[in-house]
Each structure stands twice: as structure tokens, then as C-alpha cells.
N, C-alpha and C positions, 0 to 999 in steps of 0.2 A: 854387805852380805844380805840376804833375804831372809825377811823374817815375817809372821802376820801375829795381827794383834786382834783377838777376837771381840766383839762387843754385844752382850746380849742383855743391856737396859737400855729403852730409847731415849732416856735421860741423858747418857753417857756421849751419844752421840753430838750433843751442843759442841764438844772438846774438838771435835773433828771437822765438825760445820766449814772453815775456812779453807782445810786442805779439800775435803770433797767438792766443794764451789770450783775452785781453783782444777781439780781433774775434770768435772765432768765437762768445763769447758773447752776442755782439750779432747775429750770423748766425741769420735766423729758421728757416733751414730746415738748420741743422747738424746733423751726426750723429757719431759717433764716430769715422767715417772721415774725418772733416775735422781730427781733432785730429792735431796732430805727433807726437803717440807713438806713433799708427799710422802715420803714414807712414814712420815711424824704424825701427820694427817689421816694416811690409813691405818697406822698402829693404834688412835685411838680409839677408831670405828669397829676395826676387825680383829685386831690383836690379842684379845683376853684369851685366845683359846689355839692362841701358836704362841712359838717359841724362836727369838728373833737371835738370829746368828749372824752379823756382819762382820764382815772378815775384813778389816786392813793391811794391805798387802805394802812391807817397806823395803826399802831398800838403803842399807846404815843409817835405819830412823828417819827415811826422807818418805813419804808418803808416794806412790806410784800408783796405785791399783785399790779401789773397794770392789766387794764382789758381796752383794745384800742378800740374805737367803733367809727361809723361815723353816720351822718344821712346825707341821700342822697334821691333824689326824684325819681321813680322807676314807669314805668307803669304797670298796673296789667289789672285782667278783666274786673275791676271796676271803672277805672280812675286811675290816679295819685295819689299815698300816696306817704307819706315819712317814711320811711325807717329807725331805728334804731339797726345797726348791726353792726360784726366786717367788719375790713378793708378789710378782704382778698381778696374779689373780684376775687374768683374763680383761681387764682394764685395758688395755692396747692389744697390739700384735707380737710386738718383739719387746727382748730383754737379753741385757747383758752385760758383761761387767764394765767398770765405769772406769775410764782414765785413758792413756793415749797408749799402752803397754799391754792389749788385753790375753795374750798368751801368757804373758809372765803372770799378768793376776791371776789368771786359771789354774795354771799350774801351781802357783802356791799357794791359792786358795785350797783347792785341791788335793795338794800333798797335808795340807794343815787337817784337813776333814779324814785324811785316812790313817792321820797320825794319834786322834784324840779320841775320847771316846765316844761310841755311837749311841744317839740318843734319836735313829732312825732307821728304818726297815728298808726304804727305796731312795736311792738318791736318782731326783727325773727334775733336769733340767727343762722348763720347757721353754718357750717363745723362745727359741734361737732363731736368729736370719741364716739358716745353712746357706743359703740360696745368694747370701746378701755377704754382709761385714763378718760373719763369722767363717765361713767355708771351711770347714773342720777342725776352728782353733778348738772347739769344748771337745770332739771325740779324741782329738789329739793328747790336749791336757788331761783328762780323766784315763787314758791309757798310759800316760807317762808317771800318773798320778800312782798308778797300781788298781786302778779299778777298769771292770771289762764293761765300755760303752755300747747301748745298744739305741741305733736313729730308728725313729720313730714319726711319720706325720702329725702334729697335732691341728693345725688349723689352715687358715689359707684367709687373705685380704684381699681386698680389689686397690690396687694402689694406681693412681694420677701420676705420671712425672710431666712435669713440664720442661721439656728440652729444647724449646722455641719460642715464636709467639703466641696469642691465643690464638689466633686465626690459622696458626699450622693445626696447633689439638684440633680445634673445631672440624676442619675438614678432612682430621685424621676419622673422626666419627663416622659410622655410617649411614648413609643419605637420609634414609625414610626415618631415621631416629630423628636426625638434624631437624629436618623440616619438618615436623610433628614438634618436636619442643618450642622452636620460632613461632609456626602457627598458635601455638598453646601461649606465648608470652603476648603477642602481639592481638590475639584475644584476650587476655587480661588486660593488657594498656588502654583495649576502648571499655574496660569498665571502670576504669580509676586511676588515679597517678600510682604508679607502682615505684617503691623506691627499696631498694636493701640498706638494711641499718646495719653496719659491721662495727664492734666494738672490739680492736686491741690495747689494753692499756700500757704505754710506754713504760717497760721499767724504772726505776728513781727512786732509789733508796729505801726501798721499800713502801713508797708512800702514796702508789698508784690508786687510783678511784675504780673501785669495783663496778662501779654502777651496778648497784643492787635492782635500779626501777630496770633496766635492759633486763639483768638476769629474772626475777620476776615474771616480766612478761614471756620470757623462755620457759618457766616453770609452767604458767597461766597456761600457757597453748599444749605444752604435753599432759596436764590435767584433763583438758577435751579434748583428748587423743584418744588413741588406740592404747595408748603407752598406760593410762588410768588402768585399764582393766589386763594388762601384761600377768601372765604368771609367774613371770619370773621375778619380779619385785625390784631392779634394778632401775626404773629410771626416775627421773630429776623429781617429779612429785610425789614420790611413793614414801607414806610415813616413815619407814624402818629405815631409807636412803637418803632423806631431804639432808638429815645434819650432816652428812658423810659429803655429800655434793656441796652444800654451802662453805662447810671448812674447806674442801679442795678448790672451790673457789676463791675462795678468798688468799690461800696459798697463790694459786696459780696469777690472781692478780697481783698480788705484792711483786710476784717475780717476770710479769709480763709477759704469763705463757698463755691468758685467756683468749679466746676467740671467741665471740656471741654473734652471732647471725640471726638477723629478724626481718623478713619479708612484711613490708606491708602494703597496703591497697588502701589509700583514701587516708591514710595513716593508722591505719587498722590493723594488729598485728595480725597475719593469714597462717606464718609457719617458721620453723624458727633451726636453726642446727647450732649444738653447743659444742664445740671444738677444743683444743689447745693448740698451740702451736710453739716450734721451738727450732730457732733457728732456722729459719723457712721452712720445714717439715710443718705440715700441716695435719693431726690425727681427731676424725670426726668421733664424737664420742657419742650424742641423741639427737635425735630428728623429729620433726613430727609437725601438724600441720590440725587447722581447724577444719574437723568434717564438714562443718555447714557450707564451705565451695571448695569442698573435694573435686566436684564436678570441674573445677579451673586447673586441677592438677598444680597447685601451688609447693607442694614439693619437688617435684620435677621442674617449676620455673627457679626455686632456690636456690638448687642443686647447679644448673648452668648459670646464673648467676654471681652463687660464690664461687665455682672453681672460674669464672672470667676475671675476678674482682684479684683473685689469688696469684693466678697466672700474672695480672697487668702489674703487680705490686712485686714480684717478683719472687715468690716462693716458688720453692724447688719440688714439691710433690702434695700430694693431700694424700692420704691412707684412708679409705672408704669404710675400712675394717670387716670384720668377718660376718657371715651370715648374710642370706637373701643374697645372693652372688648373682641370681639370674637376673634380679633386677640392676645391679650392678654393671653387668656387663658392659653395659653401652657407653657408660662412663670410662671405663677404668683402660689403663696402657697396659697392665700387664697383673696377671691374678700369681701373687707369693705366698708360697709357702711356710710355713714356721713348721718348728720341729721338736720333740723333746729328746734327751737324750739321759738313757736311764742306766741305774748300774743295781744290778738284784744280788746283795751277799747271796756268798751259795749254802751259808749256816742260817739262815731263815727261810723254812719252809714255804710261810703263805707269800715272802717275792718269787720263791722260783716258781708256785704254782700259777702267779701270775703271769711271771713272763712266758711259762707254757702256753696259758690261756691266749696271750696275744701272737704268742707264733702261729697256735692253732686256728685262730679264727682268721688269719689274714691267710695263709697256706692253704685252709681248704676251702673257706667262705667268701676267698676272690675280695676280700672287705680293701677298701683304700687306704684304711688303716688310720683315719683322718679322726683322732679320740675326740674334737668337741668338745674341749673343754672339761674334761673329768677323765679320773683316772678307770679304765676298763680291763 
């Protein structure tokens, strides 16, 4: 018999840690952001104005899936609304249920939401990989649970998929772009000894070395790059985010999911890329370089060396992330959209006004409807 246990206190999740980890190990599209370690870190820094709703789906008391959700207030074009969504908060491109049975997990979890007191105004499941592993599962589960799902494109990410060896991938790139990168790399080597320092801790009972020395090099490069002046305040060096990034790095290192890349010229760090990896899939998080060597195009060289090293070590994919798609088009093998699947309760006027607003903007303004990380 299928039933759902709802957990609203982050401390109580320790009771299901072993089951959570076992289910994540069987999750085809799992990432570091699906781990309980990341959720605990995220909640310490951003949970004060949200309500946690983690749904543990059980079959005869045996956990078969986890549906992590949060309720938070967000500003919209029709005023503040309470949004029930995944906790990802745009730290990565995709999210979804945890476990080997996503359809059953979604259906049971959504039926539970339908049968419990509503503390939200809009059900808005974002970061759904509709063209990938989801393929309509979320919409179908919403409908079967009694909701009225409406799909909308949320964002898009540039993905590099390695289907063969490095030479096959590299030869598939535009010839002019390829020659430019190779020329730039040769010119840099003429300046001195060029080395990619890549560190991935091996998971070992939580005793992995986080290599804080390498981490601090990444932060120092972020501090001297454009990121120090970024308005979005989400860089590794920003005072409001530094604590979160350090805690997340500690957790990722403990799980063997941290992936730090530093490009050095004569042992001097000149560019960095901080990433996470999980079962061969890499997610690029932050990247920057020393502006004093901008004429050497260190970011381009780092990207090429990093992708080549990933391919040679057997990684299956590299998610370059959302934003700046014109720059990433030369590297990607595909541009993959993510979706939001929403339900607007009929008895909440502002929810219906927002639904109408979205429809009108798409219908008459011809917008491609990428929501770009905000409720609009």
C-alpha cells in the first residue's frame, strides 16, 4: 500500500538519511543538489523564510521515493504569492523526484498535496527536464492527482555530451573557433608552463580532504574578476554568499562531489572553474579569471582543457549552465530547455490573474516564455 510521510523539520530528516542515500544511488538523473547534505546546507542559509515540505513515499513502509518541496513567498506581477516548488533555487539546471520510481513518487506526492490543507497559492514545479528524463511524467502526475497542469519553459542550459573520444568531439566544433582556441593555447604556452590543476576528492567515509588551499585560490580569482562587482550577489567571494559556498564545498567534498579547476601559468593561478560532479555528470557553477591576463583569453583555454580532461577521464556530460548562451554555443552539443509545470487554484484570484497574465504575454507579445528564474 502506497502512503506518504511528510517531514517539515530539517532535523527530522536525519531519520531517513540512509534511505535517502540508497534511493539517490538509484536515481538516474541524480546530482549533488539531490543529496540530503546539500538540502541541509541550503536550509541553514536560506530556510528562514521558507516552509519545508519533504514527502517520503512508502510502499508498505518501504521508502520508494522522496519529493523535496518548499513553500516560499515570491513577488509576482500581481503581488506576493506563496509558491510551492522544488528547493533548487536555480543553483543548477534540473531537478525532480529522488528514487528509481519517479512516476509513482510524483503521483503519490501530488495526491498527498491535494488531500492536505493548502498553505500555498501556486504549485510551481520548476527545473523539470521535460525533453529528457521527465518526458511528461510531471504533467501526467499532476493531472491524475486532480490538478490542472500548465507547462511553460523556464530556462535553458548549454550541455556538452561526450559520446565518443575527445578528438571526435573537438573535430565536431566549428573550424574557425577550434583554430582560434588552439592558437590561443599555443600563445599561452609560449608565455610559460601551462597547467590545469583539477581536484576531485574521492568519497571515503566522509573523510575527504576539501583542499581549502585550492578553494581559496578559486575565491581569490573570483574576487579579482568581474564577479566581485556582480549585481546578482551570488559569487563565491560575495560576503552574503561566502558562508553558503564554503558549507556547500565542505558537504560536496565529504561526498566526493566537489570539482575544482585552476589554470596556472608558471604556478600562478590565472583562471578557475568551480563545479560539482555526480556519477560522471559535471555541473559548472562558477568561473572567472585574473583580468591582468585577459589578453591571453585564459577562460577559453581553461574551458577547452577542462572539457578535454573530463572526456578523457570518462565523464558523460558537462552542463555549462544557463545564461550567456551566445558565448557557450561554440562548446555545447545541445541547448536543453527546462520547464515549469504549474497549477493555479481556481479559488485564488491572484493566482488566476497571474495565469491570465502569462497567457496574454505569450499569446499577444510573442514572447518565447523563458521565465528566467522568476515568477512573472
